[in-house]
Z-matrix of the N, CA and C atoms (Angstrom, degrees):
N
C 1 1.494
C 2 1.527 1 107.56
N 3 1.314 2 114.94 1 140.18
C 4 1.448 3 122.05 2 179.15
C 5 1.532 4 107.42 3 -111.94
N 6 1.354 5 117.03 4 121.66
C 7 1.465 6 120.73 5 -177.65
C 8 1.556 7 109.45 6 -116.78
N 9 1.268 8 114.37 7 156.87
C 10 1.487 9 120.79 8 177.66
C 11 1.511 10 110.86 9 -66.33
N 12 1.314 11 119.12 10 123.14
C 13 1.460 12 122.00 11 177.98
C 14 1.536 13 113.79 12 -74.68
N 15 1.325 14 115.29 13 -15.95
C 16 1.427 15 121.44 14 -176.69
C 17 1.538 16 110.05 15 -157.68
N 18 1.278 17 121.61 16 161.71
C 19 1.485 18 120.61 17 174.85
C 20 1.536 19 108.25 18 -65.87
N 21 1.344 20 114.29 19 147.63
C 22 1.450 21 120.71 20 177.86
C 23 1.478 22 112.53 21 177.07
N 24 1.341 23 116.16 22 -162.86
C 25 1.452 24 123.71 23 -177.19
C 26 1.505 25 109.08 24 -124.84
N 27 1.327 26 117.74 25 132.52
C 28 1.467 27 120.80 26 177.15
C 29 1.483 28 107.36 27 -70.15
N 30 1.274 29 119.52 28 121.09
C 31 1.464 30 123.20 29 177.50
C 32 1.560 31 109.50 30 -86.64
N 33 1.311 32 116.45 31 -49.54
C 34 1.475 33 120.96 32 -179.85
C 35 1.508 34 108.98 33 -168.37
N 36 1.346 35 114.95 34 154.99
C 37 1.414 36 123.08 35 166.97
C 38 1.549 37 108.74 36 -94.03
N 39 1.312 38 117.21 37 147.01
C 40 1.436 39 120.62 38 -180.00
C 41 1.545 40 107.86 39 -108.37
N 42 1.301 41 118.76 40 2.85
C 43 1.447 42 124.99 41 -178.37
C 44 1.581 43 106.16 42 -132.54
N 45 1.299 44 115.04 43 170.42
C 46 1.447 45 118.96 44 175.02
C 47 1.577 46 108.36 45 -130.66
N 48 1.322 47 115.06 46 166.54
C 49 1.449 48 119.98 47 -179.70
C 50 1.605 49 106.77 48 -63.07
N 51 1.306 50 112.51 49 145.40
C 52 1.514 51 122.26 50 -179.50
C 53 1.536 52 111.20 51 77.46
N 54 1.314 53 118.46 52 0.83
C 55 1.452 54 119.27 53 179.58
C 56 1.530 55 109.63 54 -85.31
N 57 1.291 56 115.41 55 141.63
C 58 1.505 57 122.56 56 175.10
C 59 1.484 58 109.21 57 -81.49
N 60 1.326 59 116.49 58 134.57
C 61 1.497 60 121.02 59 179.70
C 62 1.533 61 110.01 60 -127.78
N 63 1.281 62 115.98 61 152.66
C 64 1.492 63 122.86 62 173.41
C 65 1.506 64 107.56 63 -96.15
N 66 1.318 65 113.82 64 152.32
C 67 1.492 66 118.20 65 173.31
C 68 1.498 67 110.56 66 -58.78
N 69 1.319 68 117.89 67 130.23
C 70 1.441 69 120.14 68 -178.86
C 71 1.522 70 114.18 69 96.33
N 72 1.331 71 117.02 70 -13.92
C 73 1.469 72 119.40 71 179.66
C 74 1.483 73 110.33 72 -74.42
N 75 1.381 74 116.67 73 136.96
C 76 1.433 75 119.99 74 179.22
C 77 1.511 76 113.16 75 -61.68
N 78 1.344 77 116.31 76 130.44
C 79 1.451 78 122.75 77 -179.04
C 80 1.552 79 112.76 78 -108.12
N 81 1.350 80 113.98 79 -41.65
C 82 1.408 81 119.76 80 -176.18
C 83 1.523 82 113.52 81 -144.82
N 84 1.313 83 117.07 82 151.09
C 85 1.483 84 119.88 83 177.14
C 86 1.503 85 104.37 84 -111.90
N 87 1.315 86 116.48 85 125.17
C 88 1.475 87 124.46 86 -177.20
C 89 1.496 88 109.07 87 -119.02
N 90 1.355 89 117.71 88 127.47
C 91 1.460 90 123.03 89 176.98
C 92 1.527 91 106.48 90 -93.99
N 93 1.356 92 110.82 91 124.66
C 94 1.468 93 117.43 92 177.72
C 95 1.577 94 106.28 93 -144.79
N 96 1.291 95 116.11 94 135.37
C 97 1.463 96 121.55 95 179.58
C 98 1.558 97 112.57 96 54.74
N 99 1.345 98 114.34 97 37.80
C 100 1.449 99 122.59 98 179.03
C 101 1.533 100 113.97 99 66.35
N 102 1.323 101 117.96 100 18.31
C 103 1.433 102 124.51 101 177.62
C 104 1.538 103 109.73 102 -121.54
N 105 1.305 104 117.12 103 140.13
C 106 1.524 105 119.33 104 173.01
C 107 1.541 106 109.10 105 -87.42
N 108 1.253 107 117.22 106 126.16
C 109 1.477 108 125.08 107 179.89
C 110 1.521 109 108.71 108 -115.36
N 111 1.352 110 115.32 109 126.14
C 112 1.469 111 119.13 110 176.05
C 113 1.503 112 108.80 111 -90.03
N 114 1.318 113 115.29 112 130.25
C 115 1.479 114 120.43 113 -177.72
C 116 1.545 115 108.84 114 -110.49
N 117 1.390 116 113.73 115 123.39
C 118 1.437 117 118.00 116 -174.95
C 119 1.527 118 112.19 117 -89.28
N 120 1.347 119 114.99 118 160.87
C 121 1.520 120 119.79 119 172.86
C 122 1.495 121 108.08 120 -67.16
N 123 1.330 122 117.42 121 132.85
C 124 1.444 123 119.82 122 179.67
C 125 1.501 124 112.26 123 -77.30
N 126 1.316 125 117.73 124 -22.12
C 127 1.456 126 124.20 125 177.99
C 128 1.509 127 111.62 126 -138.82
N 129 1.315 128 116.87 127 164.17
C 130 1.465 129 122.64 128 170.44
C 131 1.531 130 108.86 129 -80.16
N 132 1.330 131 116.39 130 144.77
C 133 1.437 132 118.66 131 176.88
C 134 1.484 133 111.81 132 164.94
N 135 1.329 134 117.62 133 -155.68
C 136 1.404 135 125.23 134 -179.11
C 137 1.556 136 107.98 135 -116.83
N 138 1.403 137 116.24 136 131.60
C 139 1.387 138 119.95 137 178.63
C 140 1.568 139 109.61 138 -73.77
N 141 1.304 140 115.89 139 117.48
C 142 1.475 141 121.28 140 -177.01
C 143 1.506 142 114.34 141 -100.16
N 144 1.325 143 115.13 142 -22.50
C 145 1.504 144 118.05 143 179.53
C 146 1.476 145 109.78 144 -160.20
N 147 1.405 146 110.82 145 138.50
C 148 1.485 147 120.48 146 173.87
C 149 1.531 148 104.96 147 -123.56
N 150 1.337 149 118.17 148 91.47
C 151 1.440 150 119.35 149 -170.79
C 152 1.526 151 118.25 150 -77.24
N 153 1.278 152 117.20 151 -8.74
C 154 1.472 153 121.06 152 179.09
C 155 1.504 154 109.94 153 -106.51
N 156 1.325 155 116.62 154 164.85
C 157 1.476 156 122.29 155 175.37
C 158 1.508 157 109.10 156 -121.77
N 159 1.327 158 117.41 157 158.86
C 160 1.480 159 121.31 158 179.28
C 161 1.543 160 106.23 159 -59.21
N 162 1.299 161 115.18 160 136.87
C 163 1.459 162 123.69 161 -176.61
C 164 1.501 163 115.30 162 92.77
N 165 1.333 164 118.40 163 -10.16
C 166 1.474 165 122.33 164 -178.90
C 167 1.514 166 110.63 165 -71.52
N 168 1.325 167 116.39 166 134.72
C 169 1.455 168 122.54 167 173.49
C 170 1.546 169 106.78 168 -83.05
N 171 1.322 170 116.74 169 130.54
C 172 1.454 171 120.94 170 179.87
C 173 1.522 172 111.30 171 -124.42
N 174 1.292 173 117.62 172 155.12
C 175 1.439 174 122.16 173 177.06
C 176 1.488 175 109.83 174 -107.31
N 177 1.332 176 116.56 175 166.97
C 178 1.407 177 122.18 176 179.11
C 179 1.548 178 110.33 177 -58.13
N 180 1.317 179 116.85 178 126.11
C 181 1.471 180 120.86 179 -179.66
C 182 1.493 181 114.64 180 95.96
N 183 1.368 182 115.65 181 -12.17
C 184 1.487 183 115.37 182 -179.72
C 185 1.554 184 109.40 183 -66.58
N 186 1.287 185 116.57 184 146.43
C 187 1.478 186 121.27 185 -178.32
C 188 1.494 187 111.18 186 -77.56
N 189 1.330 188 114.96 187 125.55
C 190 1.440 189 120.59 188 -179.84
C 191 1.539 190 112.95 189 -103.25
N 192 1.337 191 115.22 190 -29.87
C 193 1.474 192 121.39 191 178.60
C 194 1.503 193 110.08 192 -156.43
N 195 1.303 194 115.72 193 146.41
C 196 1.458 195 124.46 194 169.67
C 197 1.466 196 110.18 195 -111.14
N 198 1.369 197 116.51 196 124.42
C 199 1.438 198 120.98 197 -176.85
C 200 1.519 199 107.44 198 -121.95
N 201 1.358 200 115.52 199 122.04
C 202 1.466 201 120.26 200 -179.63
C 203 1.524 202 106.79 201 -90.30
N 204 1.335 203 114.89 202 125.50
C 205 1.448 204 119.89 203 174.67
C 206 1.527 205 108.77 204 -83.85
N 207 1.342 206 113.20 205 154.97
C 208 1.488 207 117.02 206 -178.57
C 209 1.429 208 113.58 207 -104.27
């Protein structure tokens, strides 16, 4: 699971549901404090859920992506 490390706004996802990702691969871009931050996949696996949409305001700890490990 990838969670927001700080409050911000989801700018865009760089992956889609059902896509295979490698650990460290960028999953989402989050804007916080007027800076764009790329957030990497914490583990390798398959993206099973992207619960937020571009433009959504998120708080620290909100789920940004669910990645199923194999």
